[in-house]
Residue, then its C-alpha position, 0 to 999 in steps of 0.5 A: m482471495l481478493s485481499k490476497e491478490f491485492l496484498k501480492l500487488v502491494a508487496l510487489a510494488a513495495l519491492i520495486a519502490v523501496p530500493i528506488a526510494w532509498y537510492a533517491m533519498y540517499t543521494w539527496l541527503q548527500d548534498f547536506a552538511y548535516q545528514t541523518t541515517l536511513d533506517w530500514w524500518l522506516f521503509g518497512l513501516t511505510a510498506a506495512a501501512t500501505g498494505f494495511v490501507a489496501l487490505a482495509t479498503v478491499s475488505f470494506q468494499s467486499v463487505k459492502a458488496g456482500l451486504a448489498n441487496p441485489v434486487q435494488s441493484l437490478r431495479s436501478e438499472 
């Protein structure tokens, strides 16, 4: 459930960031004599990589918290 919520936030961030990044890159590339095309899969790949990093981080922290000994946490406080 926690991973699902984080993936929703990452997807929302990607939906906001991809059009802004495309527009910024498109206008920046117009100033050069030799230009390249901006393919859609570049933005999809970066969004997928960001989602993977978020999922891996949340999963790692969840497993780490699940395996922690609660008695040790109470003793240190």
